[in-house]
N, CA, C and O atoms as a DFTB+ gen file, in Angstrom:
356 C
 N C O
     1  1       7.812     -33.672     181.149
     2  2       8.418     -34.714     180.347
     3  2       8.437     -35.993     181.187
     4  3       9.047     -36.018     182.255
     5  1       7.769     -37.065     180.712
     6  2       7.725     -38.300     181.490
     7  2       9.082     -39.001     181.554
     8  3       9.931     -38.850     180.676
     9  1       9.246     -39.759     182.611
    10  2      10.450     -40.573     182.772
    11  2      10.113     -42.014     182.406
    12  3       8.993     -42.484     182.603
    13  1      11.117     -42.695     181.867
    14  2      10.975     -44.113     181.573
    15  2      12.123     -44.863     182.236
    16  3      13.184     -44.299     182.503
    17  1      11.891     -46.121     182.489
    18  2      12.931     -47.029     182.959
    19  2      12.855     -48.261     182.078
    20  3      11.788     -48.850     181.907
    21  1      13.998     -48.650     181.518
    22  2      14.078     -49.832     180.667
    23  2      14.988     -50.834     181.365
    24  3      16.129     -50.515     181.700
    25  1      14.486     -52.036     181.583
    26  2      15.302     -53.088     182.198
    27  2      15.533     -54.202     181.182
    28  3      14.696     -54.470     180.320
    29  1      16.688     -54.836     181.310
    30  2      17.026     -55.963     180.447
    31  2      18.297     -56.612     180.971
    32  3      18.974     -56.060     181.838
    33  1      18.613     -57.763     180.452
    34  2      19.875     -58.430     180.774
    35  2      20.949     -57.960     179.810
    36  3      20.652     -57.476     178.717
    37  1      22.194     -58.106     180.225
    38  2      23.335     -57.848     179.354
    39  2      24.288     -59.035     179.465
    40  3      24.269     -59.782     180.443
    41  1      25.112     -59.183     178.446
    42  2      26.083     -60.268     178.444
    43  2      27.121     -60.043     179.534
    44  3      27.484     -60.972     180.256
    45  1      27.604     -58.790     179.654
    46  2      28.670     -58.461     180.598
    47  2      28.434     -57.042     181.112
    48  3      28.511     -56.084     180.343
    49  1      28.146     -56.905     182.402
    50  2      27.836     -55.597     182.983
    51  2      29.012     -54.641     182.841
    52  3      28.808     -53.476     182.502
    53  1      30.227     -55.095     183.088
    54  2      31.400     -54.230     182.970
    55  2      31.550     -53.665     181.573
    56  3      31.818     -52.476     181.403
    57  1      31.380     -54.514     180.575
    58  2      31.462     -54.051     179.185
    59  2      30.332     -53.074     178.891
    60  3      30.556     -52.039     178.263
    61  1      29.118     -53.393     179.341
    62  2      27.958     -52.529     179.126
    63  2      28.211     -51.131     179.694
    64  3      27.875     -50.128     179.064
    65  1      28.800     -51.073     180.880
    66  2      29.073     -49.777     181.506
    67  2      30.097     -48.951     180.725
    68  3      30.070     -47.722     180.787
    69  1      30.992     -49.604     179.998
    70  2      31.985     -48.880     179.203
    71  2      31.342     -48.038     178.101
    72  3      31.958     -47.092     177.610
    73  1      30.130     -48.365     177.712
    74  2      29.441     -47.666     176.622
    75  2      28.457     -46.612     177.115
    76  3      27.558     -46.213     176.376
    77  1      28.616     -46.163     178.340
    78  2      27.671     -45.230     178.950
    79  2      27.406     -44.003     178.081
    80  3      26.246     -43.674     177.832
    81  1      28.449     -43.321     177.614
    82  2      28.235     -42.092     176.843
    83  2      27.623     -42.396     175.476
    84  3      26.796     -41.626     174.987
    85  1      28.013     -43.497     174.860
    86  2      27.421     -43.872     173.576
    87  2      25.943     -44.197     173.742
    88  3      25.127     -43.840     172.892
    89  1      25.598     -44.874     174.835
    90  2      24.202     -45.221     175.101
    91  2      23.385     -43.946     175.328
    92  3      22.270     -43.826     174.821
    93  1      23.928     -43.009     176.078
    94  2      23.226     -41.750     176.330
    95  2      22.992     -41.001     175.020
    96  3      21.925     -40.421     174.822
    97  1      23.982     -41.011     174.124
    98  2      23.841     -40.343     172.831
    99  2      22.775     -41.049     171.977
   100  3      21.977     -40.389     171.312
   101  1      22.764     -42.379     171.997
   102  2      21.778     -43.128     171.213
   103  2      20.368     -42.855     171.726
   104  3      19.448     -42.649     170.934
   105  1      20.195     -42.854     173.037
   106  2      18.878     -42.563     173.612
   107  2      18.520     -41.103     173.358
   108  3      17.356     -40.776     173.129
   109  1      19.517     -40.230     173.399
   110  2      19.284     -38.823     173.065
   111  2      18.792     -38.659     171.645
   112  3      17.950     -37.803     171.372
   113  1      19.313     -39.476     170.730
   114  2      18.855     -39.446     169.350
   115  2      17.411     -39.885     169.200
   116  3      16.773     -39.601     168.186
   117  1      16.898     -40.575     170.203
   118  2      15.501     -41.015     170.209
   119  2      14.628     -40.076     171.043
   120  3      13.466     -40.383     171.308
   121  1      15.181     -38.940     171.453
   122  2      14.424     -37.956     172.211
   123  2      14.575     -38.042     173.712
   124  3      13.819     -37.398     174.440
   125  1      15.528     -38.816     174.198
   126  2      15.719     -38.967     175.643
   127  2      16.771     -38.013     176.188
   128  3      17.727     -37.667     175.494
   129  1      16.589     -37.595     177.425
   130  2      17.563     -36.741     178.118
   131  2      17.779     -37.283     179.527
   132  3      17.028     -38.136     180.001
   133  1      18.813     -36.778     180.186
   134  2      19.107     -37.174     181.568
   135  2      19.155     -38.695     181.720
   136  3      18.508     -39.262     182.601
   137  1      19.921     -39.338     180.862
   138  2      20.033     -40.799     180.844
   139  2      20.912     -41.258     182.003
   140  3      22.023     -40.761     182.186
   141  1      20.407     -42.208     182.779
   142  2      21.120     -42.724     183.946
   143  2      21.118     -44.244     183.885
   144  3      20.069     -44.862     183.704
   145  1      22.298     -44.849     184.037
   146  2      22.430     -46.306     184.072
   147  2      22.351     -46.803     185.509
   148  3      22.804     -46.135     186.439
   149  1      21.766     -47.991     185.675
   150  2      21.650     -48.617     186.998
   151  2      22.058     -50.083     186.891
   152  3      21.713     -50.763     185.924
   153  1      22.787     -50.559     187.882
   154  2      23.154     -51.971     187.961
   155  2      22.769     -52.489     189.338
   156  3      22.710     -51.733     190.308
   157  1      22.509     -53.782     189.408
   158  2      22.131     -54.385     190.676
   159  2      23.337     -54.602     191.573
   160  3      24.424     -54.899     191.078
   161  1      23.171     -54.461     192.869
   162  2      24.278     -54.678     193.808
   163  2      24.602     -56.160     194.001
   164  3      25.586     -56.509     194.652
   165  1      23.756     -57.033     193.423
   166  2      23.927     -58.471     193.627
   167  2      24.842     -59.129     192.597
   168  3      25.059     -60.340     192.646
   169  1      25.386     -58.333     191.653
   170  2      26.280     -58.882     190.646
   171  2      25.565     -59.575     189.494
   172  3      26.206     -60.232     188.674
   173  1      24.245     -59.436     189.422
   174  2      23.501     -60.051     188.323
   175  2      23.737     -59.283     187.025
   176  3      24.324     -58.201     187.029
   177  1      23.281     -59.847     185.938
   178  2      23.422     -59.200     184.630
   179  2      22.177     -58.406     184.248
   180  3      21.989     -58.064     183.080
   181  1      21.339     -58.119     185.217
   182  2      20.151     -57.303     184.971
   183  2      20.531     -55.845     185.194
   184  3      21.092     -55.487     186.230
   185  1      20.213     -55.001     184.199
   186  2      20.519     -53.573     184.289
   187  2      19.262     -52.771     183.997
   188  3      18.257     -53.308     183.530
   189  1      19.335     -51.480     184.278
   190  2      18.228     -50.577     183.972
   191  2      18.799     -49.265     183.467
   192  3      19.878     -48.833     183.872
   193  1      18.046     -48.646     182.574
   194  2      18.381     -47.319     182.069
   195  2      17.166     -46.442     182.304
   196  3      16.054     -46.799     181.914
   197  1      17.371     -45.296     182.941
   198  2      16.293     -44.345     183.167
   199  2      16.568     -43.106     182.323
   200  3      17.722     -42.732     182.113
   201  1      15.504     -42.475     181.841
   202  2      15.650     -41.258     181.047
   203  2      14.344     -40.491     181.054
   204  3      13.278     -41.048     181.318
   205  1      14.442     -39.219     180.764
   206  2      13.263     -38.409     180.489
   207  2      13.099     -38.408     178.980
   208  3      14.084     -38.329     178.246
   209  1      11.859     -38.495     178.513
   210  2      11.627     -38.570     177.069
   211  2      10.522     -37.620     176.642
   212  3       9.580     -37.352     177.388
   213  1      10.663     -37.120     175.423
   214  2       9.635     -36.244     174.853
   215  2       8.448     -37.050     174.352
   216  3       7.298     -36.661     174.554
   217  1       8.724     -38.173     173.697
   218  2       7.693     -38.970     173.043
   219  2       7.841     -40.433     173.474
   220  3       8.632     -41.184     172.903
   221  1       7.079     -40.815     174.472
   222  2       7.155     -42.175     175.020
   223  2       6.824     -43.213     173.952
   224  3       7.497     -44.239     173.859
   225  1       5.808     -42.961     173.157
   226  2       5.412     -43.934     172.127
   227  2       6.514     -44.152     171.108
   228  3       6.779     -45.290     170.718
   229  1       7.162     -43.078     170.669
   230  2       8.233     -43.205     169.680
   231  2       9.420     -43.975     170.248
   232  3       9.997     -44.820     169.564
   233  1       9.783     -43.689     171.483
   234  2      10.903     -44.391     172.098
   235  2      10.568     -45.866     172.306
   236  3      11.395     -46.740     172.047
   237  1       9.352     -46.136     172.773
   238  2       8.921     -47.518     172.978
   239  2       8.944     -48.289     171.665
   240  3       9.395     -49.434     171.621
   241  1       8.462     -47.669     170.602
   242  2       8.469     -48.319     169.291
   243  2       9.895     -48.574     168.806
   244  3      10.196     -49.645     168.277
   245  1      10.776     -47.579     168.990
   246  2      12.167     -47.724     168.541
   247  2      12.881     -48.839     169.297
   248  3      13.724     -49.528     168.722
   249  1      12.561     -49.027     170.569
   250  2      13.211     -50.079     171.348
   251  2      12.567     -51.444     171.112
   252  3      13.233     -52.472     171.231
   253  1      11.282     -51.459     170.779
   254  2      10.586     -52.714     170.540
   255  2      10.937     -53.298     169.175
   256  3      11.030     -54.515     169.012
   257  1      11.126     -52.427     168.216
   258  2      11.483     -52.840     166.862
   259  2      12.581     -51.898     166.375
   260  3      12.333     -51.027     165.542
   261  1      13.799     -52.077     166.900
   262  2      14.848     -51.080     166.666
   263  2      15.296     -50.978     165.207
   264  3      15.466     -51.983     164.516
   265  1      15.485     -49.714     164.756
   266  2      16.078     -49.533     163.436
   267  2      17.503     -50.077     163.451
   268  3      18.083     -50.249     164.522
   269  1      18.073     -50.350     162.282
   270  2      19.401     -50.985     162.227
   271  2      20.474     -50.297     163.063
   272  3      21.279     -50.977     163.699
   273  1      20.507     -48.977     163.080
   274  2      21.552     -48.288     163.845
   275  2      21.375     -48.476     165.349
   276  3      22.363     -48.587     166.075
   277  1      20.137     -48.514     165.825
   278  2      19.877     -48.749     167.247
   279  2      20.161     -50.214     167.588
   280  3      20.739     -50.504     168.635
   281  1      19.765     -51.120     166.728
   282  2      20.035     -52.548     166.951
   283  2      21.533     -52.808     167.025
   284  3      21.978     -53.627     167.829
   285  1      22.312     -52.123     166.199
   286  2      23.771     -52.296     166.217
   287  2      24.356     -51.825     167.542
   288  3      25.248     -52.472     168.091
   289  1      23.866     -50.713     168.053
   290  2      24.337     -50.200     169.352
   291  2      23.976     -51.198     170.451
   292  3      24.805     -51.509     171.306
   293  1      22.756     -51.694     170.428
   294  2      22.320     -52.648     171.449
   295  2      23.178     -53.910     171.418
   296  3      23.572     -54.428     172.463
   297  1      23.461     -54.391     170.230
   298  2      24.284     -55.598     170.110
   299  2      25.700     -55.355     170.619
   300  3      26.256     -56.190     171.333
   301  1      26.281     -54.221     170.258
   302  2      27.644     -53.886     170.698
   303  2      27.723     -53.772     172.228
   304  3      28.739     -54.110     172.835
   305  1      26.643     -53.296     172.831
   306  2      26.600     -53.118     174.286
   307  2      26.278     -54.419     175.019
   308  3      26.339     -54.467     176.248
   309  1      25.939     -55.468     174.282
   310  2      25.640     -56.756     174.902
   311  2      24.242     -56.866     175.456
   312  3      24.000     -57.655     176.370
   313  1      23.302     -56.081     174.916
   314  2      21.921     -56.119     175.382
   315  2      21.281     -57.450     174.986
   316  3      21.415     -57.914     173.854
   317  1      20.585     -58.046     175.947
   318  2      19.884     -59.310     175.728
   319  2      18.385     -59.035     175.850
   320  3      17.914     -58.557     176.882
   321  1      17.643     -59.343     174.786
   322  2      16.189     -59.166     174.810
   323  2      15.578     -60.197     175.748
   324  3      16.168     -61.255     175.971
   325  1      14.414     -59.905     176.294
   326  2      13.533     -58.790     176.007
   327  2      13.854     -57.568     176.860
   328  3      14.470     -57.673     177.920
   329  1      13.427     -56.422     176.379
   330  2      13.507     -55.186     177.137
   331  2      12.146     -54.955     177.773
   332  3      11.117     -55.158     177.127
   333  1      12.130     -54.535     179.025
   334  2      10.896     -54.223     179.728
   335  2      10.909     -52.721     179.979
   336  3      11.853     -52.193     180.567
   337  1       9.862     -52.037     179.534
   338  2       9.809     -50.580     179.612
   339  2       8.741     -50.169     180.614
   340  3       7.594     -50.608     180.539
   341  1       9.143     -49.313     181.557
   342  2       8.227     -48.755     182.546
   343  2       8.118     -47.256     182.287
   344  3       9.115     -46.599     181.989
   345  1       6.904     -46.718     182.401
   346  2       6.651     -45.310     182.120
   347  2       6.098     -44.642     183.361
   348  3       5.205     -45.177     184.019
   349  1       6.627     -43.477     183.680
   350  2       6.140     -42.692     184.818
   351  2       4.704     -42.270     184.566
   352  3       4.363     -41.810     183.476
   353  1       3.884     -42.424     185.561
   354  2       2.464     -41.995     185.483
   355  2       2.125     -41.106     186.628
   356  3       0.988     -40.647     186.737
């Protein structure tokens, strides 16, 4: 199962971290497991989410053009586009 890393800015890192379990559940609904959040030690608003995924194309499509329920979660978490997706090779 390949791993992915998604990086993006957030409005507020502290608020974003409060939604850790909800984010893991949302990514799980898209086929992701072992979801891990990462923040920079420099205090910036750039964050990363790593996960293992069954279907990289489906997850990439869902994040690139999110369905309403995923878009609502992203907005609530303070996600700022664009999202940059890296795939394990």
